[in-house]
ZADO-46647 format. One record per residue (C-alpha): residue in three letters; x, y, z. Coordinates in steps of 0.25 Angstrom, whole numbers, plus 5000, padded with zeros to 4 digits. Layout:
BEGIN
ALAXYZ
...
This chain:
BEGIN
MET505054034977
ARG505953974967
GLY507053924976
GLY508053964986
TYR509454024986
VAL510454044998
SER511654134998
ASP512254255006
LEU512854314994
ILE511954414987
SER512754404974
ASP512554254974
VAL511054284976
LEU511054384965
ALA511754294955
ASN511054164958
ALA509754174966
THR508554164956
LYS507254234957
GLY506254184967
VAL507154114976
LEU507254124991
TRP508654174996
VAL509254125009
THR510354205015
HIS510954265028
GLN511054405022
THR510154505029
HIS510454635022
GLN509654705012
ASN510454665000
THR509854535000
VAL508454594998
ALA509054664986
ALA509554534980
ALA508354464983
SER507454574976
LEU508454574964
ARG508354424962
GLU506854424965
LEU507054314976
ALA505954254984
GLY506554304997
ILE507654305006
VAL507854215019
LEU508854255029
ALA509454125036
ASN510054105049
GLY509154195057
ARG509654315049
GLU508754445050
PRO508654545039
GLU509154685041
GLU508154795042
ASP508454855029
THR508354715023
LEU506954695028
GLN506554835022
LYS507254805009
ALA506554665008
GLN505154735011
ALA505454835000
GLU505954734990
ASN504854634993
VAL505854524996
ALA505454415006
LEU506454415018
LEU506354295027
ALA507254245038
SER507554105044
ASN508354065057
LEU508853945049
PRO510253935044
ALA510353955029
PHE510753815027
GLU509553755034
LEU508553855029
VAL508953825014
GLY508853675018
ARG507453695023
LEU507053775011
TYR507653665002
GLY506853565009
LEU505653645007
GLY505853634992
LEU506653764989
ARG507753744979
ALA508953824974
GLY508553954967
SER509853994959
LYS510254004945
């Protein structure tokens, strides 16, 4: 993993997230998987107890995109990841 990126805007992720980063978001729809696949991200973490929609799970499996979930708020989740050594992964 090459770092992390947090955003709820797919256009932002497409423009700024770099290959191999872990993406933290609240978005649960399948377009997130398409964006992660296109940018070759390490995976997606859904924050704040969000659960992926069924079609999102199916697309993640089909595209081989890691899809994780956390009950932590995004701010705390990113803080913990930073504390573990994960740094920004944008252009």
